[in-house]
RODO-2510 file (C-alpha; in nm, 4 decimals, decimal comma):
residues 178
     n   res          X          Y          Z
     1     x     5,6216     8,9498     8,5475
     2     x     5,2834     8,9334     8,7202
     3     x     5,2336     8,9681     9,0957
     4     x     5,1426     8,5970     9,1136
     5     x     5,4584     8,4976     8,9231
     6     x     5,6768     8,7174     9,1445
     7     x     5,5173     8,5745     9,4607
     8     x     5,5787     8,2194     9,3343
     9     x     5,9412     8,3114     9,2611
    10     x     5,9781     8,4613     9,6104
    11     x     5,8239     8,1551     9,7757
    12     x     6,0462     7,9168     9,5768
    13     x     6,3588     8,1091     9,6783
    14     x     6,2434     8,1098    10,0420
    15     x     6,1828     7,7318    10,0389
    16     x     6,5298     7,6727     9,8918
    17     x     6,7063     7,8914    10,1496
    18     x     6,5091     7,7542    10,4456
    19     x     6,5760     7,3931    10,3396
    20     x     6,9496     7,4666    10,3111
    21     x     6,9817     7,6423    10,6471
    22     x     6,7711     7,3837    10,8290
    23     x     7,0099     7,1092    10,7083
    24     x     7,2887     7,2974    10,8872
    25     x     7,3148     7,3842    11,2560
    26     x     6,9678     7,5453    11,2501
    27     x     6,8622     7,8281    11,4746
    28     x     7,1102     7,9785    11,7210
    29     x     7,4041     8,2117    11,7570
    30     x     7,7464     8,1435    11,6076
    31     x     8,0311     8,0959    11,8551
    32     x     8,3130     8,3541    11,8489
    33     x     8,5573     8,0973    11,7134
    34     x     8,3213     8,0257    11,4205
    35     x     8,3311     8,3871    11,3028
    36     x     8,6838     8,4904    11,4051
    37     x     8,8913     8,6090    11,1109
    38     x     8,5912     8,6238    10,8768
    39     x     8,4485     8,9259    10,7032
    40     x     8,0852     9,0162    10,7640
    41     x     7,9977     8,9147    10,4090
    42     x     8,1620     8,5755    10,4586
    43     x     7,9710     8,5198    10,7849
    44     x     7,6341     8,5986    10,6243
    45     x     7,7112     8,3869    10,3177
    46     x     7,8072     8,0989    10,5503
    47     x     7,4670     8,1353    10,7220
    48     x     7,2940     8,1160    10,3837
    49     x     7,4930     7,8025    10,2964
    50     x     7,3806     7,6420    10,6224
    51     x     7,7324     7,6371    10,7692
    52     x     7,6561     7,8732    11,0580
    53     x     7,3375     7,8993    11,2658
    54     x     7,0807     8,1578    11,1691
    55     x     6,9557     8,4032    11,4348
    56     x     6,6547     8,3061    11,6512
    57     x     6,4776     8,6367    11,5727
    58     x     6,4153     8,5045    11,2202
    59     x     6,2052     8,2180    11,3544
    60     x     6,0356     8,4328    11,6196
    61     x     5,9188     8,6956    11,3708
    62     x     5,8737     8,4770    11,0595
    63     x     6,1336     8,6322    10,8331
    64     x     6,4459     8,5076    10,6614
    65     x     6,7659     8,6402    10,5103
    66     x     6,7588     8,5422    10,1426
    67     x     7,0418     8,7250     9,9666
    68     x     7,3607     8,9117    10,0489
    69     x     7,6179     9,0912     9,8371
    70     x     7,8702     9,3576     9,9279
    71     x     7,6627     9,6464    10,0633
    72     x     7,3265     9,4721    10,0158
    73     x     7,0988     9,2372    10,2117
    74     x     6,7498     9,1069    10,1309
    75     x     6,5076     8,9684    10,3878
    76     x     6,1640     8,8204    10,3262
    77     x     5,8884     8,8095    10,5839
    78     x     5,5513     8,6432    10,6241
    79     x     5,3204     8,8807    10,8122
    80     x     5,0731     8,6786    11,0120
    81     x     4,8412     8,6634    11,3112
    82     x     5,1328     8,6528    11,5565
    83     x     5,2408     8,9975    11,4363
    84     x     4,9138     9,1853    11,4832
    85     x     4,8666     9,4861    11,7076
    86     x     4,5525     9,5361    11,9233
    87     x     4,3717     9,6971    11,6279
    88     x     4,4303     9,3938    11,4044
    89     x     4,7004     9,5429    11,1823
    90     x     5,0580     9,4254    11,1417
    91     x     5,2508     9,5875    11,4269
    92     x     5,4868     9,8675    11,3279
    93     x     5,7593     9,6956    11,5272
    94     x     5,7447     9,4039    11,2847
    95     x     5,8003     9,6393    10,9904
    96     x     6,0825     9,8087    11,1832
    97     x     6,2550     9,4825    11,2801
    98     x     6,2469     9,3486    10,9248
    99     x     6,3855     9,6779    10,7917
   100     x     6,6458     9,7028    11,0704
   101     x     6,7656     9,3516    10,9857
   102     x     6,8086     9,4397    10,6174
   103     x     6,9831     9,7658    10,7066
   104     x     7,2145     9,6116    10,9637
   105     x     7,3072     9,3133    10,7512
   106     x     7,3816     9,5368    10,4518
   107     x     7,6303     9,7182    10,6782
   108     x     7,7546     9,3833    10,8129
   109     x     7,8538     9,2814    10,4576
   110     x     8,1005     9,5710    10,4544
   111     x     8,2820     9,4748    10,7761
   112     x     8,6325     9,3342    10,7316
   113     x     8,7561     9,0736    10,9812
   114     x     8,7884     9,2255    11,3274
   115     x     8,5381     9,5059    11,2702
   116     x     8,1819     9,5246    11,4011
   117     x     7,8918     9,7666    11,4102
   118     x     7,5849     9,8555    11,6111
   119     x     7,2774    10,0547    11,5216
   120     x     7,2959    10,4076    11,6601
   121     x     6,9890    10,5480    11,4856
   122     x     6,6948    10,3918    11,3047
   123     x     6,4316    10,5921    11,1198
   124     x     6,1261    10,4108    10,9861
   125     x     5,8443    10,5508    10,7747
   126     x     5,5338    10,3317    10,7471
   127     x     5,3500    10,4386    10,4321
   128     x     5,0877    10,1663    10,3836
   129     x     4,9269     9,9002    10,5980
   130     x     5,0095     9,5395    10,5188
   131     x     4,6676     9,3825    10,4648
   132     x     4,5621     9,0241    10,5339
   133     x     4,5997     8,9238    10,1660
   134     x     4,9716     9,0099    10,1600
   135     x     5,1534     8,6770    10,1977
   136     x     5,5122     8,8035    10,1832
   137     x     5,7059     9,1274    10,1876
   138     x     6,0713     9,1937    10,1146
   139     x     6,3092     9,4357    10,2788
   140     x     6,6153     9,5269    10,0763
   141     x     6,8882     9,7174    10,2542
   142     x     7,1670     9,9006    10,0735
   143     x     7,4705    10,0730    10,2195
   144     x     7,4949    10,4410    10,1357
   145     x     7,8282    10,5043    10,3122
   146     x     8,0669    10,2892    10,5130
   147     x     8,3609    10,4542    10,6850
   148     x     8,5934    10,3713    10,9740
   149     x     8,3531    10,5029    11,2404
   150     x     8,0106    10,5425    11,0793
   151     x     7,8016    10,3606    10,8223
   152     x     7,4660    10,4617    10,6776
   153     x     7,2147    10,2526    10,4876
   154     x     6,8643    10,2724    10,3455
   155     x     6,5956    10,0082    10,2935
   156     x     6,2555     9,9618    10,1372
   157     x     5,9824     9,7138    10,2351
   158     x     5,7778     9,6054     9,9328
   159     x     5,5210     9,3483     9,8301
   160     x     5,5437     9,1194     9,5258
   161     x     5,3368     9,3691     9,3265
   162     x     5,5889     9,6446     9,3995
   163     x     5,3733     9,8193     9,6609
   164     x     5,5869    10,0184     9,9033
   165     x     5,4839     9,9531    10,2646
   166     x     5,7689    10,1254    10,4467
   167     x     6,1169    10,2682    10,4050
   168     x     6,3937    10,3263    10,6555
   169     x     6,7415    10,4609    10,7163
   170     x     7,0067    10,3821    10,9721
   171     x     7,3290    10,5177    11,1090
   172     x     7,5610    10,2555    11,2550
   173     x     7,8669    10,2973    11,4706
   174     x     8,1631    10,0975    11,3357
   175     x     8,4331     9,9734    11,5733
   176     x     8,7121     9,7233    11,6372
   177     x     8,5966     9,3941    11,7900
   178     x     8,7702     9,2672    12,1018
***
């Protein structure tokens, strides 16, 4: 598959997901009663079906959750002028937030009802600048380990041509929800 074909595939998937979630409650935060008794995977799948609101950070930073499976989450982002640092490059915080979202949501997919998590450590390695011709990048997070108290995950941020722009790891604290 060529880079152009992959980008077209990515854009088509993004349009489909965005149309579905915008038909639902839109941007916001789910109420506790909407997520009570649901697993993390079920909550994220409900967001993708447009049954629950999607988080405001996605709109703010121009990225979107596209896929979730047990132990895996894929986000796609559109780096743009709003994400530039003073030197004109895409800010490292944008890379980090996209990767952190993929990492955290991959862990979220492993949470049974009544369990939650929070990021305790995030390590990000930026390996290549995202240039102005890059229209989309994808962050795929995968759980490495998920236990009763700790979870770890890793993620990669790539372009449609397979270029690696950054990679990251996380350690999350896992706990009972109140």
